[in-house]
C-alpha positions as CSV (number, residue, x, y, z in Angstrom):
1,X,-9.9,-36.6,6.7
2,X,-11.5,-38.1,3.5
3,X,-13.3,-41.5,3.2
4,X,-10.1,-43.4,2.3
5,X,-8.1,-41.8,5.1
6,X,-11.0,-42.4,7.6
7,X,-11.0,-46.1,6.8
8,X,-7.2,-46.7,7.0
9,X,-7.1,-44.6,10.2
10,X,-9.9,-46.9,11.6
11,X,-8.0,-50.1,10.4
12,X,-4.8,-48.6,12.3
13,X,-6.7,-48.1,15.6
14,X,-8.1,-51.7,15.1
15,X,-4.6,-53.2,14.7
16,X,-3.0,-51.2,17.4
17,X,-6.1,-51.5,20.1
18,X,-5.9,-47.8,21.1
19,X,-6.7,-44.3,19.9
20,X,-4.3,-41.4,20.9
21,X,-5.9,-38.8,23.2
22,X,-6.2,-36.2,20.5
23,X,-7.8,-38.6,18.2
24,X,-6.3,-39.9,14.8
25,X,-5.5,-37.4,11.9
26,X,-4.2,-37.8,8.4
27,X,-0.8,-36.4,9.4
28,X,-0.1,-38.8,12.1
29,X,2.8,-41.2,11.4
30,X,1.6,-45.0,11.5
31,X,4.6,-46.4,12.9
32,X,6.2,-43.6,14.9
33,X,3.1,-41.8,16.4
34,X,0.6,-44.7,16.4
35,X,3.1,-47.3,17.3
36,X,1.9,-50.0,14.6
37,X,4.9,-52.2,14.1
38,X,5.9,-56.0,14.0
39,X,3.4,-58.4,13.1
40,X,0.6,-55.9,13.6
41,X,2.1,-53.8,10.8
42,X,2.5,-56.7,8.6
43,X,-1.1,-57.6,9.2
44,X,-2.1,-53.9,8.4
45,X,-0.3,-54.1,5.2
46,X,-2.1,-57.4,4.3
47,X,-5.3,-55.6,5.1
48,X,-4.3,-52.8,2.6
49,X,-3.4,-55.4,-0.1
50,X,-6.7,-57.2,0.4
51,X,-8.9,-54.0,0.8
52,X,-7.6,-51.9,-2.1
53,X,-6.2,-54.5,-4.2
54,X,-2.6,-53.2,-4.1
55,X,0.5,-54.4,-5.9
56,X,3.4,-53.9,-3.5
57,X,6.1,-54.9,-5.7
58,X,9.3,-53.2,-4.7
59,X,7.9,-52.1,-1.2
60,X,10.8,-52.1,1.2
61,X,8.7,-53.0,4.3
62,X,11.7,-53.4,6.5
63,X,12.7,-49.5,5.8
64,X,9.1,-48.5,7.2
65,X,8.7,-50.6,10.3
66,X,10.5,-52.8,12.8
67,X,10.0,-56.5,12.7
68,X,8.6,-58.2,15.9
69,X,12.0,-58.8,17.4
70,X,12.8,-55.2,17.5
71,X,9.3,-54.5,18.8
72,X,9.3,-57.0,21.7
73,X,12.9,-56.4,22.9
74,X,14.0,-52.8,21.7
75,X,16.5,-52.4,24.3
76,X,18.1,-55.8,23.6
77,X,19.9,-55.5,20.2
78,X,23.6,-56.6,21.0
79,X,24.5,-56.5,17.4
80,X,22.4,-53.5,16.3
81,X,22.4,-50.0,17.4
82,X,19.2,-47.9,17.4
83,X,17.5,-47.8,14.2
84,X,15.7,-45.0,12.2
85,X,12.6,-46.1,10.0
86,X,10.9,-44.0,7.3
87,X,7.8,-42.2,8.1
88,X,4.5,-43.0,6.6
89,X,1.3,-41.0,7.6
90,X,-2.2,-42.0,7.3
91,X,-2.3,-39.6,4.2
92,X,0.7,-41.5,2.8
93,X,-1.2,-44.7,3.1
94,X,-4.2,-43.1,1.6
95,X,-2.2,-42.1,-1.4
96,X,-0.7,-45.6,-1.9
97,X,-4.5,-46.9,-1.6
98,X,-5.7,-44.4,-4.3
99,X,-2.5,-45.2,-6.7
100,X,-3.2,-48.9,-6.4
101,X,0.6,-49.8,-6.5
102,X,3.7,-49.0,-4.5
103,X,5.7,-47.9,-7.5
104,X,2.9,-45.5,-8.5
105,X,2.4,-43.6,-5.0
106,X,4.3,-40.6,-3.8
107,X,6.4,-42.4,-1.2
108,X,8.0,-44.6,-3.8
109,X,9.4,-41.5,-5.7
110,X,10.2,-39.6,-2.4
111,X,10.4,-41.9,0.7
112,X,9.5,-40.6,4.0
113,X,12.0,-39.1,6.0
114,X,14.2,-41.3,8.5
115,X,13.1,-40.9,12.2
116,X,13.9,-42.7,15.4
117,X,11.1,-44.9,16.8
118,X,13.1,-45.0,20.0
119,X,15.1,-41.7,20.3
120,X,18.8,-42.3,21.0
121,X,18.4,-40.4,24.3
122,X,15.6,-42.6,25.4
123,X,16.1,-45.5,27.7
124,X,16.3,-47.8,24.8
125,X,18.8,-45.8,23.0
126,X,20.9,-45.2,26.0
127,X,21.0,-49.0,26.4
128,X,22.0,-49.6,22.9
129,X,24.2,-46.4,22.5
């Protein structure tokens, strides 16, 4: 990892409070693998804005991470089915930091793939399925 990726990885670990057993790499997905979501994801985004002076005009934050309600009660969504969120890796976040603006980074032009945080076959997915 380069310097920007390492700094972002450190911030993600600080916001989640844990490090995965294999450590953090640039290819890990911030929400899906490192489980940064809800208010913690919002705080991480705010840190990115402050640290790198980002312009996040047009950033669809709700497509990249669940809100606090979905984080606390993933299996209690009486009016929602399971939801997939766009993937953003440490490397993607570093690209955003280098670009300086959401509209200038590669994810804005080619959004991350949609993936389950709670797969439909998990307990949460079965409960909501």
